[in-house]
C-alpha positions in Angstrom: 18.4 -11.4 -14.6 17.5 -12.6 -18.1 14.4 -14.1 -19.3 15.9 -17.5 -19.6 17.0 -17.2 -15.9 13.6 -16.0 -14.7 12.0 -19.2 -16.6 14.5 -21.4 -15.0 13.8 -20.0 -11.6 10.0 -20.3 -12.0 10.6 -23.8 -13.2 12.6 -24.5 -10.1 9.8 -23.0 -7.7 7.2 -25.0 -9.6 9.1 -28.2 -9.4 9.5 -27.7 -5.5 5.8 -26.9 -5.0 4.9 -30.0 -7.0 7.0 -32.2 -4.8 5.5 -30.6 -1.7 2.0 -31.1 -3.1 1.4 -27.3 -2.4 0.1 -24.3 -4.1 1.1 -20.7 -4.2 -0.5 -17.3 -5.0 0.8 -13.8 -5.4 -0.1 -10.4 -4.4 1.6 -8.0 -6.5 1.9 -4.0 -6.7 4.9 -2.5 -8.3 5.5 -5.9 -10.5 1.9 -5.7 -11.9 1.6 -9.4 -12.1 5.1 -10.1 -13.6 5.7 -12.7 -10.8 2.5 -14.5 -11.8 3.3 -14.3 -15.5 6.7 -15.8 -15.3 5.2 -18.6 -13.2 2.5 -19.3 -15.4 4.6 -19.3 -18.4 5.7 -22.8 -17.1 3.7 -25.7 -18.6 1.9 -27.5 -15.9 1.8 -24.6 -13.5 -1.9 -25.0 -13.0 -0.9 -27.8 -10.7 0.8 -25.5 -8.2 -0.2 -21.9 -9.0 -3.5 -21.2 -7.6 -4.0 -17.4 -8.7 -2.5 -14.1 -8.7 -3.7 -10.5 -7.3 -2.5 -7.5 -8.9 -3.3 -4.8 -6.1 -1.9 -1.7 -7.5 -4.2 0.8 -5.8 -4.6 0.9 -2.2 -8.3 0.2 -2.7 -7.4 -3.1 -4.4 -5.0 -3.9 -1.6 -8.0 -3.4 0.7 -10.7 -5.1 -1.3 -8.9 -7.9 -2.7 -6.4 -9.2 -0.1 -7.7 -7.5 3.2 -5.0 -4.9 3.8 -6.3 -2.5 6.5 -6.9 1.2 5.9 -4.8 1.8 9.2 -1.8 0.1 7.9 -1.9 2.0 4.7 -2.5 5.3 6.5 0.2 4.8 9.2 3.0 3.0 7.1 2.1 3.6 3.6 1.7 1.0 0.7 5.3 0.6 0.5 5.9 -0.9 4.1 6.4 -4.0 6.0 3.0 -4.1 7.6 1.1 -3.7 4.2 3.2 -6.4 2.4 2.7 -8.8 5.4 -1.2 -8.1 5.2 -1.0 -8.7 1.5 0.8 -12.0 1.8 -1.3 -13.3 4.6 -4.6 -12.0 2.8 -3.7 -13.4 -0.6 -2.8 -16.9 0.9 -6.1 -16.9 2.8 -8.3 -15.9 -0.2 -6.5 -18.5 -2.5 -6.4 -21.1 0.2 -2.7 -21.8 -0.9 0.2 -22.9 1.1 2.4 -20.3 0.1 2.2 -16.7 -0.9 4.6 -13.9 -2.0 3.7 -10.1 -2.1 5.5 -7.1 -3.2 5.0 -3.5 -2.9 7.5 -0.8 -4.2 8.5 2.4 -6.0 9.5 1.5 -9.2 9.9 5.1 -10.5 11.0 7.1 -12.3 8.8 9.1 -9.8 7.2 8.7 -6.3 10.4 8.3 -4.3 11.3 10.2 -1.1 14.2 10.6 1.3 12.6 8.0 3.4 11.6 5.7 0.6 13.8 6.4 -2.5 12.9 5.0 -6.0 14.0 1.3 -6.0 12.6 0.7 -2.7 10.7 -2.7 -2.6 9.1 -4.4 0.3 8.5 -8.3 0.1 6.6 -10.8 2.3 6.4 -14.5 2.4 3.4 -16.2 3.9 3.6 -20.1 4.5 1.1 -22.2 6.2 2.0 -22.6 9.8 5.1 -20.2 9.6 5.6 -16.7 10.5 5.3 -14.3 7.7 8.8 -13.0 6.7 9.2 -9.5 5.2 12.4 -7.9 3.7 13.3 -4.7 2.1 15.6 -4.2 -0.8 16.7 -1.1 -2.8 17.2 -1.7 -6.3 18.8 0.4 -8.9 18.2 1.3 -12.4 15.0 2.5 -14.5 11.7 1.3 -13.8 11.9 -1.9 -16.1 15.1 -2.7 -14.1 13.7 -2.1 -10.7 10.5 -4.4 -11.6 12.6 -7.2 -13.1 14.9 -7.1 -10.0 11.9 -7.3 -7.7 10.5 -10.3 -9.7 13.6 -12.1 -9.6 14.3 -11.5 -5.9 10.7 -12.6 -4.8 11.2 -15.9 -6.7 14.8 -16.4 -5.4 13.6 -15.9 -1.9 10.7 -18.0 -2.2 12.8 -20.9 -3.6 15.7 -20.6 -1.2 14.0 -19.8 2.1 10.6 -21.5 1.9 11.0 -24.1 -0.6 14.3 -25.6 0.3 15.2 -29.0 -1.2 
């Protein structure tokens, strides 16, 4: 996805949040704040973007968004339980109606047979709804995986939670 397409997608998300009178937050690991960056590139985003948490280390995940040590130990940082806790914790801390979280293995190292490079988990928390988690496996270099993860997070947020 090009920078122009990411900008349009971010504007779409912002427009829908504005119409709902809602705010959102992010909890990011492998994307390093890229989702928050493209959202806050949109003029007027302060009306609907509350804050972003970059929780790259396990300690940051625990301290900033309340991920439990047990989830990290049992499932690892790149897992469904951890991204769900990240999204739910970020939404609660930010007092936002929506949250998206992401944790993955962007590469070039760190992959395994069970979790190859390109594996990314996402979670979407919305007030009054069950938290949705999904896993994608992207291809390409580190930059490509991170860009695809950013685009995927925004697309899913727009299409599943912020339907017109």
